[in-house]
N, C-alpha and C positions, 0 to 999 in steps of 0.2 A: 773672783768677783770683779776685779779691775778689768779683765779681758772682756767680760760680759758687758760692762759699762761702756767700754771702748767700742764694741760692736754696735751697741744700741745707739751711741753717738753717730757712728758712721752711717747706720741704716736709717735713722729717724731725724736727727738734728742737723747734720751737716747738709748744706745746700750746694750743689746737688748731692743726693745720697751717693754713698760709695759702697760697692761690694768688693771685698778684699780678694776673694778667690783662692787664697792660700793660707788659711788659718791652720797652723800646726805648732807644735811645741817649739821648734827652732825659730819661729817667727814671733814668739812672745818673749820680749826682753824685760829684764828687771831694772827698774829705775831706782831712785832714792828710796830708802826704807823698804826695799824689795817690792815696790809696787809694780805690777805688770804693765807693760806697754806693748801695743801691737806694732810690729815692724815689718819691713820689706813689702812695700806697696807696688812692687814691680809689675804684678799681674792685676792690680786693682782696676775696676771699671766704674766710670761715673754712671749713675742711674737716675734719670729724671723722674720727678714725682708722678707724671701721668703714664708711666710705663710699668706694666706688671712683670714683664720678663724681657730678656734680650737673647736672641739666638746668636751664639758665638762659637768660635773654636774652643774646644775643651782644653783647658790648661790647669795645672795644679799638681798636687802630689797624690799619686795613686793610693787609694785606701782612705784618704781624707775627703774625697769628693762625694757629693750627694749623687745617688743613683740616677735621678731624673736629669741631672746636669750631664752626667757621663753618657747616658743613653740618647737623650734628645738634643743636647747642646743648648738647652734653655736655662739661662742663668737667672736666678731670682735671689732675693736676700736670704731665702731659706737655705741656699747652698752654703752660705757662711755659717748659719745656725747649725746645720748638719755637721760641718767640719769642727765647730766648737764642741759639739757633743762627742765627737770622736776624741778630741783633745781631752775632755773630761774623763772619758773612759780610760785613756792612757794614764792619766794622773792617778786615778783610783786604783787601777790594776797594777801599776808599776811596770807595764810592758808597752812597747810600741806596737802600733797597728801592723807595721811591716813584719814583725815577728810572728803575729798570728795569721797573716795571710799565707805564709809558707807552711803552716801546721794545720792540724785538724781541730784546733782549739779556737773557739770564738771569744772575742774580747768581752762581749756582754756576759758570757758565762763566767769568765774569769772575774769580772767585777761583782757578780752576784755572790761569789764566794767570799768577797771582801767583807761583807757585813753578814756573817753567818753565826749560827749558834756556837757557843763555846762548849767545852766538854761538860760543864756543869749544867748546860741546857739554857743558859741565859744569853740574850742577844749581846753581841760585842759591838761596841761603837767604834767607828773609824778613829775618833779622836783619842780613844784609849789604847789603840793598837799601834805599835811602832812600825815604821816603814819596813824594817827587816821582816817582821812578822807578816805584814801584808804581802811582801814579795814571796815569802815561803808559802803562804796560803795560795797565792795566785799561780805558783809554779806546780802546786800539788794537783794533778789532774785526776787523782783517784777518787775525789769527792764528787 
């Protein structure tokens, strides 16, 4: 939740707006009381209000980049939102996107199994399932 608030601040409240360009797990740091903080602004780009996109050289971590940014080099705030979505999928599945790029398994499919029916036929909530159980489910490709 804190990372989403941080992105919202960078994109909407800070003047001029900032696009981070490298949202990933290793760039989310934990502060006091384990509150997440966005770090490593080395690739960040200032984004004036009157501009919808900026055409620029593509930089960032492969797998975390929005397809329209990679293909066309057009940077928008949506590129950070896409990267944040990838970060959420990594947290939910317990796997890094780089692990799934080299395999035939898709990260979204892995996450879909995270909230699946239990053996009794009832839906299992993420809050009730231990991290170990989630990792076991996500590594089980037979489902």
